[in-house]
C-alpha positions in Angstrom: 117.3 99.9 85.8 115.8 99.2 82.3 116.4 95.5 82.5 114.9 95.3 86.0 111.7 97.0 84.8 111.6 94.7 81.7 112.0 91.6 83.9 109.3 92.8 86.3 106.8 93.5 83.4 107.5 90.1 81.9 106.9 88.4 85.3 103.6 90.3 85.6 102.7 89.2 82.0 103.4 85.6 82.8 101.4 85.7 86.1 98.5 87.4 84.2 98.6 84.6 81.6 98.7 82.0 84.4 95.5 83.4 85.9 93.7 83.2 82.6 94.9 79.7 81.9 93.9 78.5 85.4 90.6 80.4 85.7 88.4 77.4 86.0 90.4 76.0 88.9 90.7 79.5 90.6 87.0 79.9 90.4 86.5 77.0 92.7 88.4 78.6 95.6 88.4 82.3 94.8 85.1 83.2 93.0 84.3 86.9 93.2 87.5 87.6 95.1 90.6 89.5 94.2 93.8 87.5 94.2 97.5 88.4 94.4 99.7 86.2 92.2 103.5 86.0 92.2 105.4 83.4 90.1 102.3 81.4 89.2 101.1 81.1 92.8 98.2 82.7 94.7 99.8 84.5 97.6 96.7 86.3 99.0 93.0 86.7 98.4 90.2 88.9 99.6 87.0 90.5 98.2 88.3 93.9 99.3 91.1 95.6 97.4 92.5 97.5 100.4 92.6 94.4 102.5 94.2 92.3 99.8 96.9 94.9 99.3 97.6 94.9 103.0 98.1 91.1 102.9 100.6 91.2 100.0 104.3 91.4 101.1 105.1 93.7 98.2 101.9 94.9 96.4 103.8 96.8 93.7 105.4 93.5 92.6 102.4 91.2 92.4 99.7 90.6 89.8 96.3 91.5 91.2 93.3 90.0 89.4 89.6 89.7 90.1 88.4 86.1 89.7 84.9 85.9 88.2 83.1 83.9 85.6 80.9 86.9 84.6 81.8 89.8 82.3 83.8 92.7 83.7 82.9 96.3 83.1 85.8 98.6 83.3 85.2 102.3 83.9 88.1 104.6 83.2 
């Protein structure tokens, strides 16, 4: 179980880095939208989180990111 979790977290980290590296390109098609990414590929997009999650085949195993050129404010 531990190796599976480690592998999943590494995959998420790689997908998160992929989004950051490809942000300029992603902004052209997905500006101000949420995207679901798996293995370096956008598999779904939508401006609404609930709708995006319903489009993902397995939401718990996808990297979800908001594509924007502006600064983000995170409220915890």
